[in-house]
C-alpha positions as a Markdown table, in Angstrom:
| # | Residue | x | y | z |
|---|---|---|---|---|
| 1 | Met | 0.0 | 0.0 | 0.0 |
| 2 | Asn | 1.0 | 3.6 | -0.4 |
| 3 | Val | -0.1 | 7.2 | 0.3 |
| 4 | Asp | -2.6 | 7.1 | -2.6 |
| 5 | Asp | -4.2 | 3.9 | -1.3 |
| 6 | Phe | -4.4 | 5.4 | 2.2 |
| 7 | Arg | -6.1 | 8.5 | 0.8 |
| 8 | Arg | -8.5 | 6.5 | -1.4 |
| 9 | Ile | -9.6 | 4.2 | 1.4 |
| 10 | Ala | -9.9 | 7.0 | 3.9 |
| 11 | Leu | -12.1 | 9.0 | 1.6 |
| 12 | Ser | -14.3 | 6.0 | 0.8 |
| 13 | Leu | -15.6 | 6.0 | 4.4 |
| 14 | Asp | -19.0 | 7.6 | 4.9 |
| 15 | Gly | -18.7 | 11.4 | 5.5 |
| 16 | Ala | -14.9 | 11.4 | 5.3 |
| 17 | Glu | -13.2 | 14.5 | 4.0 |
| 18 | Glu | -9.6 | 15.5 | 3.4 |
| 19 | Ser | -8.2 | 18.6 | 5.1 |
| 20 | Ser | -4.9 | 19.6 | 6.6 |
| 21 | His | -3.4 | 20.2 | 10.0 |
| 22 | Met | -0.1 | 22.0 | 10.3 |
| 23 | Gly | 0.5 | 21.6 | 6.5 |
| 24 | Gln | 0.0 | 17.9 | 6.5 |
| 25 | Pro | -3.0 | 16.0 | 5.0 |
| 26 | Asp | -5.6 | 14.7 | 7.5 |
| 27 | Phe | -8.9 | 12.9 | 7.2 |
| 28 | Arg | -11.9 | 14.0 | 9.2 |
| 29 | Val | -15.5 | 13.0 | 9.8 |
| 30 | Gly | -17.8 | 15.6 | 11.3 |
| 31 | Gly | -14.9 | 18.0 | 11.3 |
| 32 | Arg | -12.7 | 15.8 | 13.6 |
| 33 | Ile | -9.5 | 14.0 | 12.6 |
| 34 | Phe | -9.4 | 10.2 | 12.5 |
| 35 | Ala | -6.3 | 9.7 | 10.4 |
| 36 | Thr | -3.4 | 11.7 | 8.9 |
| 37 | Leu | -0.5 | 11.4 | 6.5 |
| 38 | Ala | 1.8 | 13.5 | 8.7 |
| 39 | Ser | 4.4 | 10.8 | 8.6 |
| 40 | Ala | 4.1 | 9.9 | 4.9 |
| 41 | Ala | 7.7 | 10.8 | 4.2 |
| 42 | Gln | 8.7 | 8.0 | 6.6 |
| 43 | Gly | 6.3 | 5.6 | 4.8 |
| 44 | Tyr | 3.6 | 5.8 | 7.5 |
| 45 | Gly | 0.0 | 6.7 | 7.8 |
| 46 | Asn | -1.3 | 7.7 | 11.2 |
| 47 | Leu | -4.4 | 6.5 | 13.0 |
| 48 | Lys | -6.2 | 7.9 | 16.0 |
| 49 | Leu | -7.1 | 4.8 | 18.1 |
| 50 | Thr | -7.7 | 4.0 | 21.7 |
| 51 | Pro | -4.7 | 2.6 | 23.6 |
| 52 | Glu | -6.5 | -0.7 | 23.8 |
| 53 | Gln | -7.2 | -0.8 | 20.0 |
| 54 | Gln | -3.5 | 0.2 | 19.4 |
| 55 | Ala | -2.3 | -2.7 | 21.6 |
| 56 | Ala | -4.4 | -5.2 | 19.8 |
| 57 | Phe | -3.2 | -4.0 | 16.4 |
| 58 | Val | 0.4 | -4.0 | 17.5 |
| 59 | Glu | 0.1 | -7.4 | 19.1 |
| 60 | Glu | -1.5 | -8.9 | 15.9 |
| 61 | Leu | 0.8 | -7.3 | 13.3 |
| 62 | Pro | 3.9 | -5.7 | 14.9 |
| 63 | Glu | 5.5 | -5.5 | 11.5 |
| 64 | Val | 2.7 | -3.2 | 10.3 |
| 65 | Phe | 1.6 | -1.2 | 13.4 |
| 66 | Ile | 3.9 | 1.0 | 15.6 |
| 67 | Pro | 2.8 | 3.3 | 18.4 |
| 68 | Val | 3.7 | 6.9 | 17.7 |
| 69 | Ala | 6.6 | 8.0 | 20.0 |
| 70 | Gly | 5.8 | 9.9 | 23.2 |
| 71 | Gly | 2.6 | 11.0 | 24.7 |
| 72 | Trp | 0.5 | 10.8 | 21.5 |
| 73 | Gly | 1.4 | 7.2 | 21.2 |
| 74 | Arg | 0.5 | 6.5 | 24.8 |
| 75 | Met | -3.0 | 8.0 | 24.0 |
| 76 | Gly | -3.4 | 5.6 | 21.0 |
| 77 | Ala | -1.8 | 7.5 | 18.0 |
| 78 | Thr | -0.5 | 4.7 | 15.8 |
| 79 | His | 1.7 | 4.5 | 12.7 |
| 80 | Ile | 0.8 | 2.0 | 10.0 |
| 81 | Arg | 3.7 | 1.0 | 7.7 |
| 82 | Leu | 2.1 | 1.4 | 4.4 |
| 83 | Ala | 4.5 | -0.8 | 2.4 |
| 84 | Ala | 3.9 | -3.7 | 4.9 |
| 85 | Ala | 0.1 | -3.4 | 5.0 |
| 86 | Ser | -2.4 | -5.3 | 2.8 |
| 87 | Glu | -5.4 | -3.5 | 1.5 |
| 88 | Asp | -7.6 | -5.4 | 3.9 |
| 89 | Val | -5.5 | -4.5 | 6.9 |
| 90 | Leu | -5.3 | -0.8 | 5.9 |
| 91 | Ala | -9.0 | -0.7 | 5.2 |
| 92 | Gly | -9.8 | -2.3 | 8.5 |
| 93 | Ala | -7.5 | 0.0 | 10.5 |
| 94 | Leu | -8.9 | 3.1 | 8.8 |
| 95 | Arg | -12.4 | 1.9 | 9.4 |
| 96 | Thr | -11.6 | 1.3 | 13.1 |
| 97 | Ala | -10.2 | 4.9 | 13.5 |
| 98 | Trp | -13.2 | 6.3 | 11.5 |
| 99 | Lys | -15.7 | 4.4 | 13.7 |
| 100 | Leu | -14.1 | 5.5 | 16.9 |
| 101 | Arg | -14.3 | 9.1 | 15.7 |
| 102 | Met | -18.0 | 8.7 | 14.6 |
| 103 | Asp | -18.8 | 7.2 | 18.1 |
| 104 | Lys | -17.1 | 10.1 | 19.8 |
| 105 | Asn | -18.9 | 12.6 | 17.6 |
| 106 | Ala | -22.2 | 11.0 | 18.5 |
| 107 | Lys | -21.5 | 11.0 | 22.2 |
| 108 | Ser | -20.5 | 14.7 | 22.2 |
| 109 | Gly | -23.6 | 15.6 | 20.2 |
| 110 | Ser | -21.3 | 17.8 | 18.1 |
| 111 | Lys | -21.2 | 17.4 | 14.3 |
| 112 | Ser | -18.3 | 19.7 | 13.8 |
| 113 | Arg | -15.5 | 21.1 | 15.9 |
| 114 | Ser | -15.3 | 24.2 | 13.8 |
| 115 | Lys | -18.8 | 25.2 | 14.9 |
| 116 | Ser | -17.8 | 25.2 | 18.5 |
| 117 | Arg | -14.6 | 27.1 | 17.8 |
| 118 | Thr | -16.5 | 29.8 | 16.0 |
| 119 | Lys | -18.4 | 30.5 | 19.2 |
| 120 | Lys | -15.2 | 30.8 | 21.2 |
| 121 | Arg | -13.6 | 33.5 | 19.0 |
| 122 | Ser | -12.7 | 36.8 | 20.7 |
| 123 | Pro | -14.9 | 39.8 | 19.8 |
| 124 | Asp | -12.3 | 41.5 | 17.7 |
| 125 | Ser | -12.0 | 38.4 | 15.4 |
| 126 | Arg | -15.7 | 38.2 | 14.6 |
| 127 | Ser | -17.1 | 39.4 | 11.3 |
| 128 | Gly | -20.3 | 40.4 | 12.9 |
| 129 | Leu | -22.3 | 37.5 | 11.5 |
| 130 | Pro | -22.9 | 34.4 | 13.5 |
| 131 | Gly | -20.8 | 31.4 | 12.4 |
| 132 | Arg | -19.0 | 33.5 | 9.7 |
| 133 | Arg | -15.2 | 34.0 | 9.8 |
| 134 | Lys | -13.2 | 36.8 | 8.4 |
């Protein structure tokens, strides 16, 4: 698998959209990130999983899944070695991250993070119209 496969599969998930975070491609559902290509130059895709999901993936396929270093990794951020992953494995991992994000979105009752951020803007950054940015 490669970056193009990661993108194709991520965008095939219901409601998924590509955006960017800090200049790197990411994949969101309901405005919230479930996967990124921030480590594509190293041959990795990144998944937002729970620590338990991460442990299961790493235990099952340690040659494919690696925890991200540091605190993000301890919270479930996981690299997937694209060249070592089959299409079924990549699709299953992306679907797991997507479903986790969908479940969290449903629990929070929020469809989009950007809507809640608009409400928190300081008065001098508002355009004068609700929900509209400069």
